[in-house]
C-alpha positions as CSV (number, residue, x, y, z in Angstrom):
1,M,5.0,-1.4,-10.8
2,L,5.7,-2.7,-7.1
3,I,4.6,0.9,-4.6
4,G,5.0,1.5,-1.2
5,V,3.4,3.9,0.5
6,D,3.4,5.9,3.6
7,Y,-0.4,6.6,4.3
8,H,-1.4,9.7,5.7
9,P,-5.3,11.0,6.1
10,S,-3.9,14.2,3.8
11,F,-0.8,12.7,1.6
12,Q,0.7,9.7,0.8
13,Q,4.3,9.6,-0.5
14,I,5.3,6.6,-2.3
15,A,8.1,5.5,-4.0
16,F,7.6,3.5,-6.4
17,F,9.5,0.3,-8.9
18,A,8.4,-0.4,-12.3
19,E,9.4,-3.3,-12.8
20,E,9.7,-4.0,-16.5
21,T,11.7,-0.7,-17.3
22,G,13.2,-0.2,-14.4
23,E,12.5,3.4,-13.8
24,C,11.9,3.8,-10.3
25,G,11.5,7.0,-8.3
26,E,9.6,9.1,-5.7
27,R,6.2,11.5,-5.6
28,Q,3.9,12.9,-2.3
29,L,1.0,12.7,-3.1
30,N,-1.9,14.9,-2.4
31,H,-5.6,13.3,-1.8
32,S,-7.6,16.8,-0.6
33,H,-7.2,17.9,-4.0
34,G,-8.1,14.4,-6.4
35,E,-3.5,14.5,-6.7
36,A,-3.3,10.8,-6.1
37,E,-6.5,9.9,-7.2
38,R,-5.2,10.8,-10.5
39,F,-2.3,8.9,-10.4
40,Y,-3.6,5.4,-9.3
41,R,-6.8,5.5,-12.8
42,D,-4.0,6.7,-15.0
43,L,-1.8,3.7,-14.2
44,Q,-4.7,2.2,-14.7
45,Q,-5.7,3.6,-18.1
46,R,-2.5,2.1,-19.1
47,G,-3.0,-1.0,-18.4
48,T,0.1,-1.1,-15.4
49,R,-0.1,-4.4,-13.5
50,V,0.0,-2.7,-9.7
51,R,1.3,-4.1,-6.2
52,V,0.8,-1.6,-3.3
53,G,2.5,-2.9,-0.1
54,M,1.0,0.7,2.9
55,E,1.9,-0.1,6.8
56,A,-2.1,-1.1,8.5
57,T,-3.9,2.2,9.3
58,G,-7.1,3.4,10.5
59,Y,-7.2,6.0,7.9
60,S,-7.0,4.5,4.7
61,R,-10.1,3.2,3.7
62,W,-11.2,4.3,1.1
63,F,-7.5,4.8,-0.9
64,E,-8.7,0.7,-0.6
65,R,-11.6,1.0,-2.0
66,L,-10.0,2.7,-5.3
67,L,-7.1,0.2,-5.6
68,A,-9.7,-3.2,-5.0
69,E,-11.9,-1.2,-7.9
70,L,-8.8,-0.5,-10.2
71,G,-7.9,-3.6,-9.3
72,F,-4.3,-2.9,-7.9
73,E,-3.2,-6.0,-5.1
74,L,-2.4,-4.6,-1.8
75,W,-0.2,-5.6,0.9
76,I,-0.3,-4.5,4.3
77,G,1.3,-5.1,6.3
78,D,1.6,-5.0,10.7
79,P,3.2,-2.3,11.8
80,A,5.7,-3.7,14.8
81,E,6.8,-6.0,12.1
82,I,7.9,-3.8,9.8
83,K,8.9,-1.1,12.3
84,A,11.4,-4.1,13.2
85,K,13.5,-4.6,10.1
86,R,14.5,-0.1,9.6
87,V,18.1,-0.8,9.5
88,K,18.0,3.3,11.1
89,K,16.0,4.2,13.6
90,Q,15.0,7.8,12.2
91,K,11.6,7.6,10.6
92,T,10.4,9.9,7.8
93,D,8.1,10.0,5.7
94,R,10.0,9.5,2.2
95,K,12.3,6.7,4.1
96,D,9.0,4.8,4.8
97,A,8.1,4.4,1.9
98,Q,11.2,3.7,0.2
99,L,12.0,1.1,3.0
100,L,8.3,-0.5,1.9
101,L,9.3,-1.0,-1.4
102,R,12.1,-2.8,-0.3
103,L,10.7,-4.8,1.5
104,M,8.3,-6.0,-0.9
105,R,11.6,-6.6,-4.0
106,E,13.2,-9.1,-1.1
107,T,9.8,-10.4,-1.4
108,T,10.1,-10.2,2.6
109,F,6.7,-7.9,3.0
110,R,4.6,-10.9,2.5
111,G,5.3,-12.5,5.9
112,S,4.5,-9.3,7.4
113,G,0.9,-9.1,6.6
114,Y,-2.1,-9.9,5.1
115,R,-3.8,-9.5,0.8
116,V,-6.5,-6.9,-0.2
117,R,-7.7,-8.3,-2.5
118,R,-11.5,-6.9,-4.7
119,T,-13.8,-10.0,-2.4
120,G,-16.3,-8.2,-0.6
121,I,-16.0,-6.0,3.2
122,C,-15.0,-7.5,6.5
123,G,-18.2,-6.2,9.1
124,N,-17.3,-7.6,11.7
125,C,-13.6,-6.4,13.2
126,C,-11.8,-3.8,10.3
127,G,-14.1,-3.0,8.5
128,I,-11.7,-3.2,4.9
129,V,-12.6,-4.7,1.6
130,I,-10.2,-7.5,2.0
131,G,-9.1,-11.1,0.6
132,W,-8.4,-12.1,3.9
133,C,-7.6,-10.7,7.1
134,R,-6.0,-11.8,10.2
135,C,-9.6,-11.0,12.9
136,A,-10.5,-13.0,15.3
137,H,-13.7,-13.5,13.6
138,G,-11.5,-15.4,11.3
139,L,-13.2,-14.7,7.8
C-alpha cells in the first residue's frame, strides 16, 4: 500500500492506494485520540506492506518512530522539490496528500528525498530514525 501523508502536529491527511486490490481513498487521521496509530497498527496486523511518503517536517518524530517500529518504509521528501512538482499552486492538505501519492506511484518521489528504515537514530542533526540521511555529517 502506498500512502501519501500531509502531516500536521494534530492530524494527518492521507491519500492511499492498495496495489494488490486497486482500492484508493482519502482520510483525515487525528493524532490526539490515537486514530492515526490505530490505522497503521491495523495495517500491520493485516500483514499489509506499506510505504509512506511525506514532506520533511520537524514535528513528526513520534510518527517516524511508529512506522519504523511497524517495519513500514518511510520516504521523506524535500518540501521545495515537492512544491515544484505541483501543477496548480493552490495548496490544500488534501491536494498535498494526493500529490505525494501520485509522486510515489510514478516513482518520481524517490529522487526527492531520502529513505528512512528501522536502523538507528541520527543524533547529529535531524534526530530522526534513519536508514540514511542527507545531513552534513554524512551518515
